[in-house]
Backbone as JSON Lines, residues from 0, in Angstrom:
{"i":0,"aa":"X","n":[10.14,-1.8,4.77],"ca":[8.93,-1.5,3.96],"c":[7.89,-1.05,5.09]}
{"i":1,"aa":"X","n":[7.07,-0.26,4.98],"ca":[6.09,0.38,6.12],"c":[5.44,-1.0,6.19]}
{"i":2,"aa":"X","n":[4.96,-1.39,5.36],"ca":[3.73,-2.81,5.46],"c":[4.28,-3.69,6.34]}
{"i":3,"aa":"X","n":[5.44,-3.97,5.93],"ca":[6.26,-5.19,6.59],"c":[6.39,-4.95,8.36]}
{"i":4,"aa":"X","n":[6.51,-3.81,8.57],"ca":[6.64,-3.34,9.84],"c":[5.46,-3.26,10.33]}
{"i":5,"aa":"X","n":[4.4,-3.23,9.75],"ca":[2.87,-3.14,9.94],"c":[2.45,-4.53,10.19]}
{"i":6,"aa":"X","n":[3.15,-5.68,9.85],"ca":[2.91,-6.94,9.8],"c":[2.25,-7.4,8.83]}
{"i":7,"aa":"X","n":[2.27,-6.73,7.75],"ca":[1.83,-7.19,6.51],"c":[2.67,-7.96,5.76]}
{"i":8,"aa":"X","n":[2.25,-8.78,4.62],"ca":[2.99,-9.38,3.87],"c":[2.77,-9.02,2.55]}
{"i":9,"aa":"X","n":[3.39,-8.61,1.55],"ca":[3.42,-7.97,0.05],"c":[3.85,-9.0,-0.68]}
{"i":10,"aa":"X","n":[2.76,-9.55,-1.83],"ca":[3.29,-10.59,-2.45],"c":[3.03,-9.91,-3.86]}
{"i":11,"aa":"X","n":[3.67,-10.59,-4.96],"ca":[2.98,-10.09,-6.02],"c":[2.74,-11.47,-6.87]}
{"i":12,"aa":"X","n":[1.86,-11.55,-7.51],"ca":[1.06,-12.75,-8.23],"c":[0.6,-12.45,-9.44]}
{"i":13,"aa":"X","n":[0.02,-13.35,-10.31],"ca":[-0.92,-13.25,-11.11],"c":[-2.1,-13.16,-10.71]}
{"i":14,"aa":"X","n":[-3.26,-12.8,-11.5],"ca":[-4.55,-12.89,-10.86],"c":[-5.37,-12.0,-11.7]}
{"i":15,"aa":"X","n":[-6.71,-11.81,-11.47],"ca":[-7.44,-11.28,-12.13],"c":[-8.11,-10.19,-11.14]}
{"i":16,"aa":"X","n":[-7.0,-9.47,-10.78],"ca":[-7.81,-8.3,-9.64],"c":[-8.55,-7.11,-10.29]}
{"i":17,"aa":"X","n":[-9.58,-6.58,-10.01],"ca":[-10.36,-5.73,-10.56],"c":[-9.56,-4.32,-10.33]}
{"i":18,"aa":"X","n":[-8.96,-4.08,-9.06],"ca":[-8.25,-3.07,-8.67],"c":[-6.7,-3.23,-8.81]}
{"i":19,"aa":"X","n":[-6.46,-4.27,-9.24],"ca":[-4.87,-4.35,-9.14],"c":[-4.12,-5.19,-8.25]}
{"i":20,"aa":"X","n":[-5.05,-5.12,-7.09],"ca":[-4.59,-6.1,-5.69],"c":[-5.59,-6.82,-4.83]}
{"i":21,"aa":"X","n":[-5.36,-7.47,-3.93],"ca":[-6.27,-8.26,-3.34],"c":[-5.58,-8.13,-1.96]}
{"i":22,"aa":"X","n":[-6.58,-7.69,-0.95],"ca":[-6.36,-7.53,0.38],"c":[-7.06,-8.91,1.42]}
{"i":23,"aa":"X","n":[-6.06,-9.3,1.93],"ca":[-6.44,-10.46,2.77],"c":[-6.21,-10.28,4.0]}
{"i":24,"aa":"X","n":[-7.39,-9.47,4.8],"ca":[-7.14,-8.9,6.0],"c":[-6.91,-9.99,7.29]}
{"i":25,"aa":"X","n":[-7.57,-11.11,7.45],"ca":[-7.4,-12.17,8.36],"c":[-5.84,-12.41,8.51]}
{"i":26,"aa":"X","n":[-5.11,-12.8,7.5],"ca":[-3.94,-13.35,7.33],"c":[-2.94,-12.15,7.23]}
{"i":27,"aa":"X","n":[-3.48,-10.72,7.18],"ca":[-2.32,-9.6,6.73],"c":[-1.73,-9.89,5.41]}
{"i":28,"aa":"X","n":[-2.22,-10.23,4.56],"ca":[-1.29,-10.3,3.29],"c":[-2.3,-9.2,2.38]}
{"i":29,"aa":"X","n":[-1.3,-8.96,1.29],"ca":[-1.43,-8.02,0.3],"c":[-0.92,-8.64,-1.1]}
{"i":30,"aa":"X","n":[-1.89,-8.81,-1.97],"ca":[-1.16,-9.5,-3.27],"c":[-1.6,-8.62,-4.21]}
{"i":31,"aa":"X","n":[-0.39,-7.75,-5.12],"ca":[-0.3,-7.17,-5.96],"c":[0.03,-7.79,-7.17]}
{"i":32,"aa":"X","n":[-1.05,-7.58,-8.37],"ca":[-0.7,-8.18,-9.89],"c":[0.55,-7.82,-10.08]}
{"i":33,"aa":"X","n":[1.19,-9.22,-10.43],"ca":[3.07,-8.74,-10.83],"c":[3.16,-8.48,-12.28]}
{"i":34,"aa":"X","n":[1.86,-8.37,-13.29],"ca":[2.17,-7.93,-14.39],"c":[2.33,-6.13,-14.6]}
{"i":35,"aa":"X","n":[1.87,-5.57,-13.24],"ca":[1.86,-4.39,-13.49],"c":[3.1,-3.59,-13.33]}
{"i":36,"aa":"X","n":[3.59,-2.36,-13.76],"ca":[4.62,-1.84,-13.69],"c":[4.76,-1.31,-12.45]}
{"i":37,"aa":"X","n":[6.16,-0.92,-12.45],"ca":[6.42,-0.22,-10.95],"c":[5.89,0.7,-10.57]}
{"i":38,"aa":"X","n":[5.44,1.52,-11.2],"ca":[4.59,2.91,-10.76],"c":[3.03,2.25,-10.48]}
{"i":39,"aa":"X","n":[2.64,1.45,-11.4],"ca":[1.11,1.18,-11.07],"c":[1.27,0.2,-9.77]}
{"i":40,"aa":"X","n":[2.44,-0.57,-9.39],"ca":[2.56,-1.29,-8.38],"c":[2.54,-0.28,-6.86]}
{"i":41,"aa":"X","n":[3.14,0.85,-6.86],"ca":[3.2,1.64,-6.23],"c":[1.9,2.44,-5.7]}
{"i":42,"aa":"X","n":[1.1,2.81,-6.85],"ca":[-0.13,3.38,-6.65],"c":[-1.05,2.51,-6.11]}
{"i":43,"aa":"X","n":[-1.15,1.11,-6.23],"ca":[-1.84,0.26,-5.65],"c":[-1.48,0.19,-4.06]}
{"i":44,"aa":"X","n":[-0.14,-0.01,-3.63],"ca":[0.3,0.5,-2.18],"c":[-0.27,1.51,-1.73]}
{"i":45,"aa":"X","n":[-0.51,2.97,-2.46],"ca":[-0.63,3.9,-2.03],"c":[-2.23,3.92,-1.62]}
{"i":46,"aa":"X","n":[-3.23,3.24,-2.63],"ca":[-4.43,3.05,-2.68],"c":[-4.78,2.26,-1.26]}
{"i":47,"aa":"X","n":[-3.98,1.0,-1.16],"ca":[-4.15,-0.08,-0.1],"c":[-3.96,0.72,1.5]}
{"i":48,"aa":"X","n":[-3.12,2.01,1.54],"ca":[-2.76,2.8,2.57],"c":[-3.9,3.56,2.85]}
{"i":49,"aa":"X","n":[-4.68,3.79,2.2],"ca":[-6.1,4.7,2.55],"c":[-6.77,3.69,3.12]}
{"i":50,"aa":"X","n":[-6.4,2.27,2.79],"ca":[-7.99,1.46,3.31],"c":[-7.34,0.76,4.62]}
{"i":51,"aa":"X","n":[-6.32,0.67,4.75],"ca":[-5.81,0.05,6.04],"c":[-5.27,1.19,7.17]}
{"i":52,"aa":"X","n":[-5.31,0.5,8.35],"ca":[-4.97,1.48,9.7],"c":[-3.58,0.6,9.91]}
{"i":53,"aa":"X","n":[-2.3,1.53,9.86],"ca":[-1.23,0.67,10.23],"c":[-0.3,1.28,11.53]}
{"i":54,"aa":"X","n":[-0.3,0.27,12.62],"ca":[-0.01,0.66,13.8],"c":[1.69,1.01,13.41]}
{"i":55,"aa":"X","n":[1.63,2.44,13.61],"ca":[3.24,2.96,13.3],"c":[4.06,3.03,14.53]}
{"i":56,"aa":"X","n":[3.69,2.35,15.83],"ca":[4.29,2.62,16.92],"c":[5.6,1.56,16.9]}
{"i":57,"aa":"X","n":[5.8,0.7,16.07],"ca":[6.66,0.02,15.95],"c":[7.58,0.42,14.6]}
{"i":58,"aa":"X","n":[7.48,1.33,14.09],"ca":[8.19,1.91,12.79],"c":[9.19,2.65,13.46]}
{"i":59,"aa":"X","n":[10.63,2.61,12.43],"ca":[11.64,3.31,12.98],"c":[11.61,4.62,12.46]}
{"i":60,"aa":"X","n":[12.86,5.57,12.62],"ca":[12.67,6.76,11.93],"c":[12.31,6.76,10.71]}
{"i":61,"aa":"X","n":[13.29,5.94,9.79],"ca":[13.22,5.88,8.1],"c":[11.78,5.65,7.91]}
{"i":62,"aa":"X","n":[11.24,4.68,8.45],"ca":[9.8,3.89,8.13],"c":[8.77,4.99,8.25]}
{"i":63,"aa":"X","n":[9.01,5.65,9.58],"ca":[8.11,6.64,10.14],"c":[7.74,7.68,8.82]}
{"i":64,"aa":"X","n":[9.07,8.29,8.27],"ca":[9.01,9.53,7.47],"c":[8.58,8.89,5.95]}
{"i":65,"aa":"X","n":[8.81,7.7,5.8],"ca":[8.25,7.19,4.54],"c":[7.02,6.77,4.16]}
{"i":66,"aa":"X","n":[6.43,6.52,5.72],"ca":[5.07,6.26,6.09],"c":[3.98,7.75,5.82]}
{"i":67,"aa":"X","n":[4.89,8.9,6.22],"ca":[4.07,10.06,6.25],"c":[4.26,10.6,4.58]}
{"i":68,"aa":"X","n":[5.21,10.44,4.1],"ca":[5.76,10.49,2.79],"c":[4.5,9.97,1.64]}
{"i":69,"aa":"X","n":[4.35,8.69,2.09],"ca":[3.19,8.12,1.38],"c":[1.81,8.63,1.61]}
{"i":70,"aa":"X","n":[1.55,8.74,2.77],"ca":[0.48,9.35,3.0],"c":[0.07,10.86,2.34]}
{"i":71,"aa":"X","n":[1.03,11.63,2.63],"ca":[0.71,12.61,1.67],"c":[0.83,12.51,0.16]}
{"i":72,"aa":"X","n":[1.34,11.74,-0.33],"ca":[1.07,11.32,-1.91],"c":[-0.37,10.68,-1.84]}
{"i":73,"aa":"X","n":[-0.49,10.09,-0.93],"ca":[-2.17,9.42,-0.95],"c":[-2.97,10.84,-1.24]}
{"i":74,"aa":"X","n":[-2.88,11.59,-0.22],"ca":[-3.87,12.61,-0.09],"c":[-3.95,13.5,-1.33]}
{"i":75,"aa":"X","n":[-2.62,13.82,-2.04],"ca":[-2.56,14.66,-3.3],"c":[-3.4,13.76,-4.4]}
{"i":76,"aa":"X","n":[-3.07,12.57,-4.24],"ca":[-3.62,11.57,-5.41],"c":[-5.27,11.86,-5.35]}
{"i":77,"aa":"X","n":[-5.94,11.86,-4.02],"ca":[-7.25,11.86,-3.95],"c":[-7.77,13.11,-4.15]}
{"i":78,"aa":"X","n":[-7.25,14.26,-4.08],"ca":[-7.34,15.42,-4.05],"c":[-7.47,15.66,-5.71]}
{"i":79,"aa":"X","n":[-6.59,15.15,-6.44],"ca":[-6.49,15.32,-7.91],"c":[-7.62,14.58,-8.61]}
{"i":80,"aa":"X","n":[-7.93,13.31,-8.1],"ca":[-8.88,12.5,-8.51],"c":[-10.55,13.26,-8.28]}
{"i":81,"aa":"X","n":[-10.38,14.21,-7.29],"ca":[-11.74,14.97,-7.15],"c":[-11.89,16.09,-8.29]}
{"i":82,"aa":"X","n":[-10.53,16.37,-8.68],"ca":[-10.82,17.48,-9.65],"c":[-11.32,16.98,-11.18]}
């Protein structure tokens, strides 16, 4: 996974997260509401991708392609939200 390769730990837990997730920068932890559907979890990860800067120098070819795909999806989602 892209976040793991960048040093982040993604966890799923119960919580009262306003946006559906919590980001703990100091420890590089991301906690996503485990009660969310798979699609909602994926959308949270895309939202987080817009907020953090990932060092992709350590990514292998597959992770780099997936990262680029997620960035494109995030851009489309952001453009759709503006309309």
